[in-house]
One Martini backbone bead per residue (centre of mass of N, CA, C, O) as a GRO file, in nm:
protein
  207
    1MET     BB    1  10.189  13.148   8.722
    2GLU     BB    2  10.391  13.339   8.535
    3LYS     BB    3  10.363  13.650   8.410
    4THR     BB    4  10.488  13.784   8.097
    5GLY     BB    5  10.336  13.948   7.894
    6ALA     BB    6  10.245  14.090   7.584
    7ALA     BB    7  10.511  14.280   7.537
    8ARG     BB    8  10.711  14.073   7.489
    9GLY     BB    9  10.934  14.152   7.222
   10ARG     BB   10  10.832  14.427   7.172
   11PRO     BB   11  10.864  14.715   7.042
   12ARG     BB   12  10.905  15.011   7.128
   13SER     BB   13  10.752  15.287   7.161
   14PHE     BB   14  10.735  15.596   6.958
   15ASP     BB   15  10.819  15.896   6.805
   16ARG     BB   16  10.799  15.927   6.483
   17ASP     BB   17  10.854  16.231   6.414
   18ALA     BB   18  11.117  16.246   6.578
   19ALA     BB   19  11.269  16.009   6.436
   20LEU     BB   20  11.255  16.134   6.154
   21ALA     BB   21  11.411  16.390   6.216
   22ALA     BB   22  11.672  16.256   6.293
   23ALA     BB   23  11.711  16.096   6.027
   24THR     BB   24  11.715  16.336   5.838
   25ARG     BB   25  11.974  16.474   5.950
   26LEU     BB   26  12.163  16.242   5.894
   27PHE     BB   27  12.115  16.202   5.590
   28TRP     BB   28  12.178  16.504   5.518
   29GLU     BB   29  12.476  16.502   5.622
   30ARG     BB   30  12.584  16.190   5.505
   31GLY     BB   31  12.400  16.021   5.362
   32TYR     BB   32  12.307  15.715   5.290
   33GLU     BB   33  12.569  15.536   5.298
   34ALA     BB   34  12.712  15.672   5.567
   35THR     BB   35  12.453  15.554   5.721
   36SER     BB   36  12.380  15.375   5.983
   37VAL     BB   37  12.178  15.185   6.176
   38GLY     BB   38  12.315  15.263   6.444
   39GLU     BB   39  12.300  15.569   6.410
   40LEU     BB   40  12.003  15.591   6.378
   41THR     BB   41  11.902  15.462   6.647
   42GLU     BB   42  12.053  15.665   6.822
   43ALA     BB   43  11.925  15.930   6.717
   44MET     BB   44  11.614  15.805   6.752
   45GLY     BB   45  11.588  15.630   7.025
   46ILE     BB   46  11.612  15.324   6.922
   47ARG     BB   47  11.573  15.008   6.824
   48PRO     BB   48  11.621  14.806   6.569
   49GLY     BB   49  11.339  14.666   6.588
   50SER     BB   50  11.181  14.923   6.544
   51LEU     BB   51  11.276  15.001   6.274
   52TYR     BB   52  11.184  14.740   6.121
   53ALA     BB   53  10.879  14.749   6.213
   54ALA     BB   54  10.824  15.057   6.097
   55PHE     BB   55  11.026  15.052   5.798
   56GLY     BB   56  11.179  14.759   5.745
   57ASP     BB   57  11.435  14.958   5.675
   58LYS     BB   58  11.662  15.174   5.565
   59ALA     BB   59  11.516  15.234   5.292
   60GLY     BB   60  11.236  15.286   5.412
   61LEU     BB   61  11.318  15.518   5.582
   62PHE     BB   62  11.434  15.697   5.369
   63ARG     BB   63  11.166  15.728   5.201
   64GLU     BB   64  11.013  15.865   5.435
   65VAL     BB   65  11.201  16.105   5.462
   66VAL     BB   66  11.176  16.221   5.174
   67HIS     BB   67  10.865  16.262   5.183
   68ALA     BB   68  10.869  16.454   5.427
   69TYR     BB   69  11.061  16.661   5.297
   70GLY     BB   70  10.869  16.720   5.041
   71ARG     BB   71  10.643  16.861   5.256
   72SER     BB   72  10.836  17.066   5.340
   73PRO     BB   73  10.933  17.385   5.311
   74VAL     BB   74  11.232  17.295   5.210
   75GLY     BB   75  11.111  17.067   4.988
   76ALA     BB   76  10.842  17.251   4.842
   77PHE     BB   77  10.938  17.520   4.695
   78ILE     BB   78  10.923  17.445   4.397
   79GLY     BB   79  10.625  17.354   4.355
   80ARG     BB   80  10.501  17.615   4.461
   81ALA     BB   81  10.618  17.816   4.252
   82LEU     BB   82  10.495  17.667   3.997
   83SER     BB   83  10.181  17.702   4.100
   84GLU     BB   84  10.171  18.018   4.209
   85GLU     BB   85  10.294  18.152   3.973
   86PRO     BB   86  10.193  18.343   3.683
   87THR     BB   87  10.491  18.303   3.587
   88ALA     BB   88  10.778  18.153   3.490
   89TYR     BB   89  10.981  18.365   3.574
   90ARG     BB   90  10.871  18.394   3.871
   91ALA     BB   91  10.916  18.094   3.945
   92PHE     BB   92  11.233  18.087   3.891
   93ALA     BB   93  11.311  18.322   4.067
   94ARG     BB   94  11.199  18.202   4.334
   95ILE     BB   95  11.354  17.935   4.338
   96LEU     BB   96  11.646  18.064   4.347
   97ARG     BB   97  11.603  18.259   4.590
   98GLU     BB   98  11.517  18.043   4.788
   99ALA     BB   99  11.769  17.865   4.770
  100ALA     BB  100  11.965  18.086   4.871
  101ALA     BB  101  11.828  18.066   5.165
  102ILE     BB  102  11.783  17.754   5.235
  103TYR     BB  103  12.058  17.599   5.193
  104PRO     BB  104  12.232  17.783   5.424
  105ASP     BB  105  12.062  17.723   5.664
  106PRO     BB  106  12.148  17.669   6.004
  107SER     BB  107  11.882  17.486   6.090
  108HIS     BB  108  12.015  17.298   5.875
  109PRO     BB  109  12.139  17.125   5.654
  110ALA     BB  110  12.295  17.165   5.375
  111GLY     BB  111  12.099  17.184   5.122
  112CYS     BB  112  11.971  16.902   4.944
  113LEU     BB  113  11.874  16.592   5.018
  114THR     BB  114  11.823  16.463   4.722
  115ILE     BB  115  12.117  16.536   4.637
  116SER     BB  116  12.324  16.471   4.879
  117ALA     BB  117  12.234  16.161   4.937
  118ALA     BB  118  12.355  16.033   4.652
  119THR     BB  119  12.627  16.002   4.749
  120ASN     BB  120  12.788  15.712   4.716
  121VAL     BB  121  12.613  15.487   4.591
  122THR     BB  122  12.589  15.167   4.571
  123VAL     BB  123  12.512  14.888   4.403
  124GLN     BB  124  12.336  14.758   4.636
  125ASP     BB  125  12.173  15.064   4.619
  126THR     BB  126  12.029  15.123   4.344
  127GLY     BB  127  11.731  15.192   4.432
  128ILE     BB  128  11.809  15.462   4.565
  129ALA     BB  129  11.932  15.598   4.313
  130VAL     BB  130  11.675  15.580   4.149
  131PHE     BB  131  11.481  15.726   4.345
  132LEU     BB  132  11.636  16.001   4.323
  133ARG     BB  133  11.646  16.044   4.029
  134ASP     BB  134  11.329  16.044   3.987
  135LEU     BB  135  11.296  16.307   4.156
  136ARG     BB  136  11.469  16.495   3.981
  137ASN     BB  137  11.321  16.428   3.710
  138ALA     BB  138  11.047  16.544   3.797
  139ASN     BB  139  11.151  16.841   3.826
  140LEU     BB  140  11.236  16.859   3.532
  141ALA     BB  141  10.959  16.804   3.411
  142ALA     BB  142  10.827  17.049   3.545
  143PHE     BB  143  10.992  17.255   3.415
  144ARG     BB  144  10.928  17.185   3.118
  145ASP     BB  145  10.618  17.228   3.135
  146ARG     BB  146  10.627  17.529   3.226
  147LEU     BB  147  10.783  17.623   2.964
  148ARG     BB  148  10.586  17.524   2.753
  149GLU     BB  149  10.347  17.692   2.855
  150ALA     BB  150  10.488  17.962   2.811
  151GLN     BB  151  10.522  17.923   2.494
  152ARG     BB  152  10.210  17.900   2.440
  153GLU     BB  153  10.155  18.200   2.578
  154GLY     BB  154  10.413  18.391   2.492
  155GLU     BB  155  10.654  18.428   2.703
  156LEU     BB  156  10.803  18.261   2.508
  157PRO     BB  157  10.985  18.219   2.246
  158ALA     BB  158  10.978  18.016   1.964
  159GLY     BB  159  11.312  17.972   1.986
  160ALA     BB  160  11.297  17.838   2.239
  161ASP     BB  161  11.429  17.583   2.483
  162PRO     BB  162  11.286  17.409   2.725
  163ARG     BB  163  11.467  17.171   2.780
  164ALA     BB  164  11.735  17.323   2.813
  165LEU     BB  165  11.627  17.526   3.035
  166ALA     BB  166  11.555  17.312   3.237
  167GLY     BB  167  11.850  17.193   3.261
  168TYR     BB  168  11.974  17.448   3.361
  169PHE     BB  169  11.810  17.498   3.621
  170ALA     BB  170  11.879  17.227   3.753
  171ALA     BB  171  12.176  17.268   3.763
  172VAL     BB  172  12.184  17.523   3.938
  173VAL     BB  173  12.044  17.405   4.180
  174GLN     BB  174  12.247  17.185   4.238
  175GLY     BB  175  12.493  17.375   4.263
  176MET     BB  176  12.383  17.527   4.510
  177SER     BB  177  12.381  17.298   4.697
  178GLN     BB  178  12.689  17.239   4.688
  179ARG     BB  179  12.793  17.520   4.764
  180SER     BB  180  12.662  17.516   5.051
  181ARG     BB  181  12.834  17.271   5.148
  182ASP     BB  182  13.107  17.445   5.087
  183GLY     BB  183  12.999  17.750   5.234
  184ALA     BB  184  12.789  17.904   5.093
  185GLY     BB  185  12.604  18.179   5.104
  186PRO     BB  186  12.349  18.389   5.034
  187ALA     BB  187  12.506  18.599   4.872
  188GLU     BB  188  12.628  18.401   4.655
  189LEU     BB  189  12.359  18.256   4.576
  190THR     BB  190  12.224  18.520   4.479
  191GLU     BB  191  12.424  18.581   4.245
  192ILE     BB  192  12.365  18.318   4.089
  193ALA     BB  193  12.062  18.359   4.051
  194GLU     BB  194  12.083  18.628   3.892
  195LEU     BB  195  12.260  18.529   3.662
  196ALA     BB  196  12.082  18.299   3.564
  197LEU     BB  197  11.837  18.493   3.480
  198THR     BB  198  11.983  18.626   3.218
  199VAL     BB  199  11.898  18.370   3.011
  200TRP     BB  200  11.629  18.472   2.953
  201PRO     BB  201  11.421  18.474   2.708
  202GLY     BB  202  11.365  18.754   2.614
  203ARG     BB  203  11.126  18.917   2.782
  204ARG     BB  204  11.109  19.014   3.110
  205PRO     BB  205  10.922  19.004   3.350
  206ASP     BB  206  10.835  19.094   3.634
  207SER     BB  207  10.987  18.995   3.958
   0.00000   0.00000   0.00000
């Protein structure tokens, strides 16, 4: 009797990290909606069956890509600045200045993955739009919490509005991401970052 082999029909094994890196680049460049499963499997060097077996579906792959991006240096710089800097002003100055360097860096697609990938998500993929919106809103909440803490500690004056200030800085970061995708380089983005910091209420600590 001919031996069929236990692996018949099984998806071929692959380097998961390398495959995720390829998928990340594609989603980052094109956005979620414009990236097809066929394009993903070609870039990742795997068959569709391997993608579905490993990640469930395109949405599952995208979620894993975003979580991996959020742990990487280019995706984690906001959280690191908020937790590591001793003052809120220094945290936000660092966020804007690092965004000015990271977003146009030619070693990866321009901008922020979680901002740019949300473009043109259809009704059928509402879950992905909500997923990305929740991530952006989590950053906004972290901004607001850090600014409220600064106000309690006296770094921000009593008349400052942490909610409005958080929204302002979130809008600036998102705008910087889009400007980088439109071709803005580090010099222009640094000018935007420094101008944005001039709205800081009250006396600014040393930056």
